[in-house]
Each structure stands twice: as C-alpha cells, then as structure tokens.
C-alpha positions in Angstrom: 42.6 41.7 108.1 42.0 43.3 111.6 45.3 42.2 113.2 48.3 45.2 113.3 51.0 43.6 110.9 54.9 44.3 112.1 56.8 46.4 109.4 58.3 42.8 108.3 54.7 41.1 107.9 53.6 44.1 106.1 56.5 43.6 103.4 55.8 40.0 103.3 52.0 40.7 102.3 52.8 43.3 100.0 55.5 41.0 98.5 52.9 38.0 98.2 50.1 40.7 96.5 53.0 41.9 94.1 53.9 38.7 92.9 50.4 37.3 92.3 49.5 40.3 90.6 52.2 40.0 88.3 51.7 36.3 87.8 48.0 36.5 87.2 48.6 39.2 84.6 51.0 37.3 82.4 49.0 33.8 82.7 45.6 34.3 84.2 44.3 33.4 87.4 43.5 29.8 86.9 47.4 28.9 85.4 48.8 30.1 88.7 48.6 28.2 92.0 49.3 29.4 95.5 52.6 27.3 96.0 53.9 29.0 92.8 52.8 32.6 94.3 54.6 31.6 97.5 57.8 30.2 96.1 58.0 33.4 93.5 57.6 35.7 96.8 60.1 33.8 98.9 57.2 33.2 101.6 56.0 30.0 103.0 52.5 28.7 102.0 51.8 29.2 105.6 52.5 33.0 105.5 50.5 32.9 102.2 47.5 31.7 103.7 47.9 33.6 107.0 47.3 37.0 105.0 44.9 35.4 102.4 42.7 32.0 103.8 42.1 31.2 100.1 43.0 31.6 96.7 39.9 33.5 95.9 40.8 36.0 99.0 44.3 36.7 97.5 42.5 37.5 94.1 40.2 40.0 95.7 42.8 41.5 97.8 45.1 41.9 94.4 42.3 43.5 92.4 41.4 45.7 95.2 44.8 47.0 95.6 45.3 47.2 91.9 42.1 49.3 91.5 42.9 51.4 94.3 46.3 52.3 92.7 45.4 52.8 89.2 42.7 55.2 90.3 45.0 57.2 92.5 47.4 57.2 89.4 44.7 58.4 86.9 43.9 61.3 89.6 47.2 62.3 90.4 48.5 62.4 86.9 45.9 64.2 85.2 45.3 66.8 88.2 47.9 69.3 86.5 46.5 68.8 83.1 45.4 72.3 81.4 41.7 73.3 82.5 39.2 72.3 80.2 38.7 69.4 77.7 42.5 68.9 77.9 42.1 67.8 81.3 39.6 65.2 80.3 41.8 63.9 77.6 44.5 63.8 79.6 43.0 60.6 80.9 43.3 59.3 77.4 47.1 60.4 76.8 47.9 58.5 80.1 46.4 55.4 79.1 47.7 55.7 75.4 51.1 55.8 77.0 50.2 52.8 79.5 49.2 50.8 76.2 52.3 51.3 74.6 54.4 49.6 77.7 56.2 46.4 77.1 54.2 43.6 78.6 50.7 45.3 78.1 48.0 42.5 78.1 45.0 44.3 78.7 42.9 45.6 81.5 43.9 43.6 84.9 40.1 44.3 86.0 38.6 42.7 82.7 40.9 40.4 82.7 40.1 39.1 86.2 36.7 39.2 85.7 36.8 37.2 82.8 39.3 34.6 84.1 36.9 34.3 87.3 33.8 33.8 85.1 32.5 37.1 87.0 32.7 35.6 90.4 30.2 37.6 92.5 33.0 39.0 94.9 35.3 39.9 91.7 32.5 41.5 90.1 31.9 43.9 92.9 35.1 45.0 92.9 35.0 45.4 89.1 31.8 47.6 89.2 33.3 49.5 92.1 36.4 50.5 89.9 34.3 51.1 86.8 32.1 53.5 89.0 35.2 55.5 90.3 36.5 55.8 86.5 33.1 57.2 85.9 33.1 59.7 88.8 36.6 61.0 87.7 35.6 61.5 84.1 32.4 63.3 85.4 34.3 65.2 87.5 36.9 66.5 84.8 33.6 67.2 82.3 32.2 69.4 84.9 35.5 71.0 85.8 35.6 71.8 81.6 32.0 73.1 81.8 30.6 70.9 79.3 27.0 69.5 79.4 25.3 66.2 80.5 28.3 65.0 82.4 27.0 61.6 83.5 26.2 60.7 80.0 29.3 61.6 78.4 31.3 60.0 81.2 29.5 56.6 80.5 30.5 57.1 76.7 34.3 58.2 77.4 34.3 55.0 79.8 33.2 52.5 76.7 35.5 54.1 74.6 38.6 53.5 77.3 37.7 49.9 78.1 37.0 49.1 74.4 40.2 50.6 73.3 42.1 48.4 76.0 40.8 45.5 74.7 41.4 46.0 71.0 45.1 47.0 71.8 45.5 43.9 73.8 44.3 41.6 70.8 45.5 43.8 67.8 48.9 44.4 69.3 49.0 48.1 68.2 48.0 51.2 70.3 46.3 52.8 67.5 42.8 51.9 69.2 44.0 54.4 72.0 44.6 57.2 69.8 41.3 56.3 67.9 39.4 56.5 71.1 40.9 59.9 72.1 40.0 61.1 68.7 36.6 60.2 69.2 36.7 61.6 72.7 37.7 65.0 71.6 34.5 64.6 69.0 32.2 64.0 72.0 33.5 66.7 74.0 33.5 69.2 71.5 29.8 68.4 70.6 28.9 68.7 74.4 30.6 72.4 74.3 27.5 74.9 75.4 26.2 76.8 72.6 28.6 79.3 71.2 31.7 77.5 73.0 35.0 76.3 71.5 36.9 73.3 72.2 40.7 73.8 73.3 41.3 69.9 73.0 44.2 69.0 70.4 44.0 66.4 68.2 46.2 63.3 68.2 49.3 63.1 66.1 
C-alpha cells in the first residue's frame, strides 16, 4: 500500500492481519473465508478489501509479516548467546522451546506453501524466508570460526525444517532435540584441525 494510514487505520489493518494469521494457522488457508476474518477482526468486509484487495493479497501480506517477525525474533534472541558453536545452537534451543508451545502446528511458511499448492507469489515469499534463515545460520557459523559456512548452513536449515514437520506430526518435541544433537555433531566436525567444540549436548 502506498497511501499513508492513520493510527486507527493501521490498527485495523494489523488486527485483520493478526486474525487472518491465527485462523489460517489453526485451520488452513482454504478453510477460512474473508467474511469470517472480517467478523473475527470486528472490521467490515469493505475495510478488509480496502487494505487487501483479494484473499490472495491478504495471504501474501500475512506471510510476509510473519516471516519478518520470525526473522527479527531469531536474530534478537540469539544475538547475546555465548560466542562460538553455542550461538549457532541457540537457534535450535529457541526453536525447541517454540515447538513445545501449546497449539504448535508446524511452520507457518511451510503450511502456507502447502495450502496454496506453491502459488508463485507465496513460494517467492517462502524462498526469501529460507534465504534469510540460511544467512543467519551462516553468519553465526562464521562468527564461530567454523569451516564451509554456506554448506553447513544449508545442512542445519534442513535439520530445522525437518524437525518442525516431524514435531507437528508426531506430537512430541523429540525431533527438535534430535535435530540439535545432529547439529552439534556437524558443528564439531567443522572445527578447524586442533579446535574443540564448546557446544553442550541436549538434556
């Protein structure tokens, strides 16, 4: 949107986005209509379409906002972790805590891509989300002085995304701890010759 919104309009738009995000996450994109979102957000359908001209635009805006929020959260919450492999593993620790939250139903980005059958606009947002994830992991790996950061970041991202899917299906957080343990081993193997990992084992 290019127009400047008043504080009340910004609040209405944010309420619609928050409501859409919650309902889509609980029941899926196709199971929730714009009428229900407007009613739950206590906004008129006209207001909803003013900010989001179509349901597809609403889904894209919701996913973009979610991706931004998750990325900022990951960066902020791991920035002060102890330097070295622990800072890399702090990403896993944070996500394990998230997996254990009541109502966790998997990764919103993966769920939305699946719900929309990889709609091109949604897939593009998802690719940017994963790219930022990889850059964060790569940055933490480089800070730890480990080797082959790009490849290792890709491997760690596979562990994270795989764990998020398995946790949502198995109804247990064991996959998160297993992913962290596998990440610990990968980080230890990436230490320069003669180096020692400072990472702790889970549990």
